[in-house]
C-alpha positions as CSV (number, residue, x, y, z in Angstrom):
1,X,-8.7,-18.5,-28.0
2,X,-9.3,-16.2,-30.2
3,X,-11.5,-14.7,-32.9
4,X,-15.2,-16.7,-31.9
5,X,-18.3,-15.9,-31.4
6,X,-19.8,-17.4,-28.2
7,X,-23.7,-17.3,-28.8
8,X,-26.2,-18.3,-25.9
9,X,-24.1,-21.2,-24.9
10,X,-25.5,-24.0,-23.3
11,X,-24.1,-25.0,-19.4
12,X,-25.2,-24.9,-15.3
13,X,-25.4,-21.3,-14.8
14,X,-24.9,-22.0,-10.8
15,X,-21.7,-24.4,-11.4
16,X,-20.0,-24.1,-14.7
17,X,-18.9,-21.6,-17.4
18,X,-18.4,-21.9,-21.3
19,X,-14.8,-22.1,-21.0
20,X,-14.5,-24.1,-17.5
21,X,-11.5,-25.2,-15.8
22,X,-12.1,-26.2,-12.3
23,X,-8.8,-27.8,-9.9
24,X,-9.3,-30.0,-7.3
25,X,-6.2,-30.8,-6.3
26,X,-3.1,-28.9,-6.5
27,X,-2.1,-28.5,-10.3
28,X,-1.9,-25.3,-11.5
29,X,-3.6,-24.4,-14.8
30,X,-1.4,-22.4,-16.9
31,X,-0.9,-19.9,-19.4
32,X,-4.7,-18.4,-20.7
33,X,-4.6,-16.4,-23.5
34,X,-8.3,-15.0,-24.5
35,X,-8.7,-12.5,-26.7
36,X,-10.3,-10.6,-30.0
37,X,-13.6,-12.8,-28.7
38,X,-17.6,-11.9,-28.8
39,X,-19.5,-13.7,-25.7
40,X,-23.0,-12.8,-26.2
41,X,-26.6,-14.4,-24.4
42,X,-30.1,-13.5,-25.9
43,X,-32.2,-15.8,-24.1
44,X,-32.2,-17.3,-20.2
45,X,-32.3,-21.3,-21.4
46,X,-29.2,-22.9,-20.7
47,X,-26.7,-19.6,-19.6
48,X,-23.4,-19.9,-18.1
49,X,-20.9,-18.1,-16.7
50,X,-18.1,-17.3,-19.5
51,X,-15.0,-17.9,-17.9
52,X,-14.6,-20.1,-15.0
53,X,-11.5,-21.9,-13.5
54,X,-9.7,-22.6,-10.3
55,X,-5.8,-22.1,-9.5
56,X,-4.9,-19.9,-13.0
57,X,-2.0,-19.0,-13.3
58,X,-1.1,-16.0,-16.0
59,X,-4.3,-15.1,-17.7
60,X,-4.6,-12.5,-20.5
61,X,-8.0,-11.7,-21.5
62,X,-7.9,-8.3,-23.6
63,X,-10.1,-6.9,-26.5
64,X,-13.3,-9.1,-25.9
65,X,-17.2,-8.4,-25.7
66,X,-18.8,-10.1,-22.5
67,X,-22.5,-9.6,-23.5
68,X,-25.3,-10.8,-20.7
69,X,-28.7,-10.3,-19.5
70,X,-29.7,-8.2,-17.0
71,X,-30.6,-9.7,-13.9
72,X,-29.8,-12.9,-14.7
73,X,-27.2,-14.7,-12.2
74,X,-23.7,-15.1,-13.6
75,X,-20.0,-13.9,-13.6
76,X,-17.9,-12.8,-16.8
77,X,-14.9,-14.1,-15.1
78,X,-14.8,-16.3,-12.0
79,X,-11.9,-17.9,-10.6
80,X,-11.4,-19.7,-7.7
81,X,-8.7,-21.6,-5.8
82,X,-8.8,-25.9,-5.5
83,X,-12.1,-26.9,-6.7
84,X,-15.4,-24.2,-6.4
85,X,-13.8,-23.0,-3.3
86,X,-11.8,-20.0,-1.6
87,X,-10.2,-21.8,0.9
88,X,-7.0,-23.7,-0.1
89,X,-5.2,-23.5,-3.4
90,X,-3.3,-20.5,-5.6
91,X,-6.5,-19.2,-6.9
92,X,-5.2,-16.5,-9.4
93,X,-2.0,-16.2,-9.7
94,X,1.6,-14.9,-11.8
95,X,0.9,-11.6,-14.3
96,X,-2.7,-11.4,-14.8
97,X,-3.9,-8.7,-17.5
98,X,-7.7,-7.7,-17.9
99,X,-7.7,-4.8,-20.2
100,X,-9.9,-3.2,-23.5
101,X,-12.6,-5.0,-22.8
102,X,-16.5,-4.6,-23.0
103,X,-19.0,-5.7,-20.4
104,X,-22.5,-5.6,-20.7
105,X,-25.1,-6.4,-18.6
106,X,-23.1,-8.5,-16.5
107,X,-26.1,-10.4,-14.1
108,X,-23.3,-10.7,-11.6
109,X,-19.8,-10.0,-11.1
110,X,-17.6,-8.9,-14.2
111,X,-14.8,-10.0,-12.2
112,X,-14.2,-12.0,-9.1
113,X,-11.5,-14.1,-7.9
114,X,-12.5,-15.6,-5.2
115,X,-8.9,-16.4,-4.2
116,X,-5.7,-14.9,-5.3
117,X,-2.2,-14.7,-4.9
118,X,-1.1,-12.4,-8.4
119,X,2.2,-11.0,-8.7
120,X,0.2,-8.2,-10.8
121,X,-3.3,-7.5,-11.6
122,X,-4.2,-5.1,-14.2
123,X,-7.6,-4.0,-14.8
124,X,-7.2,-1.1,-17.5
125,X,-9.2,0.6,-19.8
126,X,-12.7,-1.5,-19.7
127,X,-16.2,-0.3,-20.3
128,X,-18.6,-1.6,-17.8
129,X,-22.6,-1.0,-18.2
130,X,-25.0,-2.6,-15.6
131,X,-23.0,-5.0,-13.3
132,X,-25.5,-6.9,-10.7
133,X,-28.7,-8.5,-10.1
134,X,-30.9,-9.8,-7.7
135,X,-27.8,-11.1,-5.0
136,X,-26.0,-8.0,-5.4
137,X,-23.1,-8.3,-7.3
138,X,-21.1,-5.1,-9.1
139,X,-17.7,-5.0,-11.2
140,X,-14.2,-6.4,-9.7
141,X,-14.4,-8.6,-6.7
142,X,-10.3,-9.7,-5.3
143,X,-12.2,-11.6,-2.4
144,X,-9.0,-13.4,-0.8
145,X,-5.4,-12.4,-1.0
146,X,-2.6,-15.5,-0.1
147,X,-0.3,-14.0,1.5
148,X,3.6,-14.9,1.2
149,X,4.3,-12.5,-2.2
150,X,4.1,-9.3,-3.5
151,X,1.1,-8.4,-5.2
152,X,0.5,-5.2,-7.1
153,X,-3.0,-4.2,-8.5
154,X,-3.7,-1.3,-11.1
155,X,-7.3,-0.9,-11.9
156,X,-7.1,2.5,-14.5
157,X,-9.0,4.0,-17.1
158,X,-12.0,2.2,-16.3
159,X,-15.4,3.2,-17.2
160,X,-18.0,1.9,-14.3
161,X,-21.4,2.8,-16.0
162,X,-25.4,1.9,-14.4
163,X,-24.3,-0.2,-11.4
164,X,-27.5,0.5,-10.1
165,X,-28.1,-3.0,-8.9
166,X,-25.1,-4.0,-7.4
167,X,-22.8,-3.4,-4.2
168,X,-19.5,-2.0,-5.4
169,X,-18.1,-0.6,-8.9
170,X,-14.6,-2.3,-7.1
171,X,-14.4,-4.5,-3.7
172,X,-11.4,-5.9,-2.1
173,X,-12.3,-8.3,0.6
174,X,-9.0,-7.5,3.0
175,X,-9.6,-7.7,6.7
176,X,-7.4,-6.4,8.8
177,X,-4.3,-6.1,6.3
178,X,-1.4,-5.4,8.0
179,X,0.6,-2.2,7.2
180,X,3.9,-4.8,6.2
181,X,1.7,-6.7,4.2
182,X,2.9,-6.8,0.2
183,X,0.4,-5.6,-1.0
184,X,-1.1,-2.5,-3.1
185,X,-3.6,-1.1,-5.0
186,X,-3.4,1.8,-7.4
187,X,-6.5,3.1,-8.8
188,X,-6.6,6.3,-11.0
189,X,-8.3,7.7,-13.9
190,X,-11.7,6.0,-13.8
191,X,-15.1,7.1,-14.6
192,X,-17.9,6.1,-12.2
193,X,-21.4,7.2,-13.7
194,X,-25.0,6.5,-12.6
195,X,-24.8,4.6,-9.3
196,X,-27.5,3.5,-7.4
197,X,-29.3,2.2,-4.2
198,X,-29.9,-1.4,-4.2
199,X,-32.2,-3.6,-1.9
200,X,-31.3,-7.1,-1.8
201,X,-31.0,-10.0,0.6
202,X,-28.1,-8.6,2.2
203,X,-30.1,-5.4,2.7
204,X,-29.9,-1.8,1.0
205,X,-26.6,-0.2,0.4
206,X,-25.5,2.5,-1.7
207,X,-23.1,1.1,-4.9
208,X,-19.5,2.2,-4.1
209,X,-15.7,1.8,-4.3
């Protein structure tokens, strides 16, 4: 999916997205390349998430513009496991590269991997200006890691700016990670500017790494 303009795409903001590959079983969606596109929205009517899928192996998202609307609920990129959950499946897997993109006015999360078993996850050289909304959210959230493989995460050279209505710039939901776990994360040379305090349904929280 290359060199396209997606403008005020219609869809169900609560479930679907403009690029939407749901998986209700065990099959794997493979080899996605999404590059040099402009995703833009100017009105709330018919607004949807831009990229959503389940059990996706090998994903490249580079050199795109994602323009949303402040406080309008959506995720720019959201990947799950089987169906629309995080309890089963491979989720986001293989080699993932989300780099050199611009995310402006994201109404929920910039990237939300609700389930992931990636070999490599690279999030480099992205520019984020405003992320989060009435229900929180923020920058990058990697939620449910599938154990049993080696996962290397790199989050480098990004700008996280104006996350004044979200909970985080980067969030890992790894509870009780074992010392022997084959999971690693490297975060270097990121810039964080103008973080604030958000009061929402989950209480008051300072946006943070």
